[in-house]
C-alpha positions in Angstrom: 13.6 20.2 -35.6 9.9 19.5 -36.3 7.4 22.1 -37.0 4.9 22.9 -33.9 1.5 21.3 -34.4 -1.6 21.8 -32.4 -3.9 19.4 -34.4 -5.3 16.3 -32.6 -7.8 13.6 -33.5 -10.4 12.2 -31.2 -10.5 8.6 -30.7 -13.7 8.0 -28.5 -12.5 10.6 -26.1 -8.8 10.3 -26.5 -6.5 12.9 -28.1 -3.6 11.7 -30.3 -1.1 13.4 -32.2 -1.3 12.2 -35.9 0.9 14.4 -38.2 4.6 14.7 -38.6 6.1 17.6 -40.2 9.4 18.0 -42.0 11.5 21.3 -41.4 9.9 22.7 -44.6 7.9 25.7 -45.7 4.4 25.0 -44.2 4.0 21.7 -46.0 2.6 18.5 -44.5 4.4 15.2 -45.1 2.7 12.2 -43.7 4.8 9.5 -41.9 4.7 6.9 -45.1 5.9 9.6 -47.5 9.5 10.5 -45.7 12.4 11.7 -47.7 11.2 10.0 -51.3 8.1 12.4 -50.9 10.0 15.4 -49.9 12.3 15.0 -53.1 9.1 14.7 -55.4 7.7 18.0 -53.8 11.0 19.8 -54.6 10.8 18.6 -58.3 7.1 20.0 -58.5 6.5 23.4 -60.3 5.7 26.2 -58.0 2.1 26.2 -59.3 1.6 22.9 -57.9 2.6 24.0 -54.2 -0.9 24.8 -53.0 -1.6 20.9 -53.6 0.2 20.1 -50.5 -1.9 21.3 -47.8 -0.3 23.8 -45.4 0.3 22.4 -41.9 -1.6 25.0 -40.3 -4.9 24.1 -42.3 -4.8 20.6 -41.8 -4.1 21.3 -37.8 -7.1 23.7 -37.7 -9.4 21.1 -39.4 -8.5 18.4 -36.8 -9.1 21.0 -34.0 -12.5 22.1 -35.5 -13.3 18.2 -35.9 -12.4 17.7 -32.3 -14.7 20.6 -31.1 -17.4 19.3 -33.2 -16.9 16.0 -31.2 -16.3 14.0 -34.6 -15.2 10.4 -33.8 -12.6 9.0 -36.1 -13.8 5.4 -35.5 -17.2 6.1 -36.8 -18.3 3.2 -39.1 -20.5 5.3 -41.4 -21.5 8.8 -42.5 -24.6 9.7 -40.6 -25.5 13.1 -41.9 -27.7 12.2 -44.9 -30.8 13.3 -46.4 -33.8 11.2 -46.6 -35.0 9.9 -49.9 -37.5 12.5 -50.7 -35.0 15.1 -49.4 -32.3 13.7 -51.8 -34.6 13.8 -54.7 -35.6 17.3 -54.0 -31.8 18.1 -53.4 -30.6 16.6 -56.9 -33.7 18.5 -58.7 -32.5 21.8 -57.3 -29.0 20.9 -58.5 -30.2 19.6 -61.8 -28.0 21.2 -63.9 -24.5 20.6 -62.1 -25.8 16.9 -61.6 -26.6 16.7 -65.5 -23.2 18.2 -66.5 -21.4 16.3 -64.0 -22.8 13.0 -65.2 -21.8 14.1 -68.8 -18.4 15.2 -68.1 -17.1 12.7 -65.4 -18.1 9.8 -67.9 -16.3 11.4 -70.7 -13.1 11.6 -68.6 -13.6 8.5 -66.7 -11.8 6.6 -69.5 -8.5 8.7 -69.1 -8.0 7.0 -65.5 -6.3 3.5 -65.9 -7.1 2.3 -62.5 -10.5 0.7 -62.3 -10.8 1.2 -58.4 -11.0 4.9 -58.8 -14.3 6.6 -57.3 -15.3 10.0 -58.6 -17.4 12.1 -56.2 -19.4 15.4 -57.0 -20.5 17.4 -54.3 -22.3 20.9 -54.3 -20.7 23.9 -52.4 -21.6 22.8 -49.1 -20.1 19.3 -49.5 -23.2 17.3 -49.9 -22.9 14.5 -52.4 -24.5 14.7 -55.7 -23.3 11.9 -57.5 -20.7 9.0 -57.6 -19.2 7.2 -60.5 -17.2 4.0 -60.6 -17.7 0.1 -60.8 -20.7 -1.2 -59.4 -19.0 -2.9 -56.5 -17.0 0.4 -55.6 -20.2 2.5 -55.6 -21.8 -0.2 -53.7 -19.1 -0.4 -51.1 -19.3 3.6 -50.7 -23.1 3.3 -50.1 -22.3 0.8 -47.4 -20.3 3.5 -45.3 -23.3 6.3 -46.0 -21.4 7.5 -48.9 -24.1 8.3 -51.5 -26.0 11.0 -52.9 -27.5 13.6 -50.1 -24.7 12.5 -47.8 -22.5 15.2 -46.3 -18.7 15.3 -46.4 -18.8 18.5 -44.5 -16.2 18.4 -41.6 -18.9 18.2 -38.8 -20.2 14.9 -40.6 -17.1 13.1 -42.4 -14.3 14.8 -40.2 -10.9 16.1 -42.2 -11.3 15.1 -46.0 -10.4 16.3 -49.3 -13.6 17.8 -50.3 -14.1 19.7 -47.3 -10.6 21.3 -47.3 -10.8 21.8 -51.1 -14.1 23.8 -50.2 -12.6 25.7 -47.4 -9.3 26.4 -49.3 -10.9 27.2 -52.8 -7.7 24.9 -54.2 -7.1 21.6 -55.2 -5.7 19.2 -52.6 -4.3 15.9 -52.0 -5.2 14.0 -48.8 -3.6 10.6 -48.3 -4.6 7.7 -46.2 -4.4 8.4 -42.4 -4.6 12.1 -43.0 -8.2 11.8 -43.1 -9.6 12.2 -39.7 -12.1 9.1 -40.0 -10.7 5.4 -40.2 -13.3 4.5 -42.8 -11.2 6.6 -45.4 -7.8 5.5 -44.2 -7.4 3.2 -47.3 -8.0 6.0 -49.8 -5.8 8.7 -51.2 -8.0 11.4 -52.5 -7.6 14.4 -54.8 -10.3 17.0 -54.8 -10.4 20.5 -57.0 -13.3 23.0 -56.2 -15.8 23.8 -59.1 -15.9 27.6 -59.6 -18.4 29.2 -62.1 -17.3 32.0 -64.4 -18.5 34.7 -61.7 -16.0 33.2 -59.5 -18.5 31.5 -57.2 -17.8 28.2 -55.3 -20.8 25.8 -56.4 -19.1 22.2 -55.9 -16.4 20.2 -55.8 -15.0 17.0 -57.6 -12.9 14.4 -55.9 -11.2 11.5 -57.2 -10.5 8.8 -54.5 -8.6 5.5 -55.1 -6.5 3.3 -52.9 -3.4 3.3 -55.4 -2.3 5.0 -58.6 -0.4 8.0 -59.7 -1.7 11.2 -57.3 -0.7 14.0 -59.6 -2.3 12.4 -62.8 -5.5 12.2 -60.7 -5.0 15.7 -59.4 -4.8 17.0 -63.0 -7.7 15.1 -63.9 -9.7 16.5 -61.1 -8.7 19.9 -61.9 -9.7 19.3 -65.5 -13.2 18.0 -64.8 -13.8 20.7 -62.1 -12.9 23.7 -64.5 -15.0 22.2 -67.4 -18.0 21.9 -64.9 -17.2 25.6 -64.1 -17.3 26.6 -67.4 -20.4 24.9 -68.3 -22.4 26.0 -65.3 -21.2 29.5 -66.4 -22.5 32.7 -64.7 -25.2 33.4 -62.3 -25.7 36.9 -63.5 -28.7 38.1 -65.7 -27.9 38.2 -69.6 -30.0 40.6 -71.7 -32.9 40.4 -68.9 -32.9 36.6 -68.9 -33.1 35.7 -65.2 -31.1 32.8 -63.5 -34.1 30.5 -63.5 -34.9 31.1 -67.1 -31.5 30.5 -68.1 -31.5 27.2 -66.3 -34.7 26.0 -68.1 -33.4 27.1 -71.5 -30.1 25.3 -70.7 -31.8 22.1 -70.3 -34.2 22.6 -72.9 -31.0 23.2 -75.3 -29.9 19.8 -74.2 -33.3 18.1 -75.5 -34.8 17.4 -72.0 -38.6 17.4 -72.3 -40.7 19.9 -70.6 -41.9 17.6 -67.9 -38.2 16.4 -67.5 -37.1 19.9 -67.0 -40.0 20.3 -64.5 -39.0 17.5 -62.5 -35.2 18.5 -62.3 -36.0 22.0 -61.3 -39.0 21.2 -59.1 -41.4 23.3 -61.1 -44.6 22.5 -63.1 -44.7 22.2 -67.2 -46.7 25.3 -67.2 -44.0 27.2 -65.6 -41.2 25.6 -67.8 -43.3 27.0 -70.8 -43.7 30.3 -69.1 -40.0 30.8 -68.5 -39.3 29.7 -72.3 -41.8 32.0 -73.6 -40.3 34.8 -71.5 -37.0 34.1 -72.8 -38.3 34.1 -76.4 -39.8 37.7 -75.9 -37.0 39.2 -74.2 -34.6 37.8 -77.1 -37.1 39.1 -79.8 -37.2 35.5 -81.4 -40.2 33.9 -83.3 -39.8 30.3 -81.6 -38.6 28.7 -78.5 -35.9 26.9 -80.5 -34.6 29.9 -82.1 -33.7 31.1 -78.6 -30.8 28.5 -78.5 -28.8 29.8 -81.2 -29.3 33.4 -79.9 -28.5 32.4 -76.4 -25.1 30.7 -77.5 -24.2 34.1 -79.5 -25.1 36.1 -76.4 -23.0 33.8 -74.2 -25.9 32.6 -72.0 -25.4 29.3 -72.9 
């Protein structure tokens, strides 16, 4: 007997049941998966069990979307920042954007499928960056998926990023398990980015129409963990504040004072003041000497 489920989707005012469940321990299996998918799950290691979304989590997501009046036939993501707001948003998240661009491009060579789309968001699900072939990124932009767009449930319905952030665990979401039809051709894997303090700071998603799902999940996990390590801790080290640490991190990467100011939304003078404050707190003679000291202290 199939497990009961209360999740529904909204199709312009009409509720329809969408997910079938096997008689199994809280695991969602979509119609297309069938017995073969169940056999695959049985052979997975226990540690991989959270990758399959518990049926109550998916059902609750559908219910929330229904209450938020999210329509699955929407043609694009409407919740997006203006050009000016996006620029400010990216500057505010400068370190994560910078590390994301660096790490994702390094890892992209490990994916053989040319149609994979890498998406990085902040901790609220708002897009910071997309990486893929130009035509893939362009197609994503056509449906409103671009930096500044929101993948929160109230904007994009049930999706991998929103669920990974809510669960703080990696997830796999296949085609029609997404609420909105614009995502039905894509299987998505997403992993939360958690810093060394245990704070949720972002999410890394890999979306593709085909390909080895669990290999992509492993890659998403690896990238997310690396980003979390690079972002590090938000705590103060030796009196060095969070903002001073952000400035020092960009300075250590060779970013100019003007570039640091643009990324963090502060003036060049303020950048120099932060670096001088770090130099004094560390007892160093020069700003550049602070970089080695910061590495030794675990700040960088």
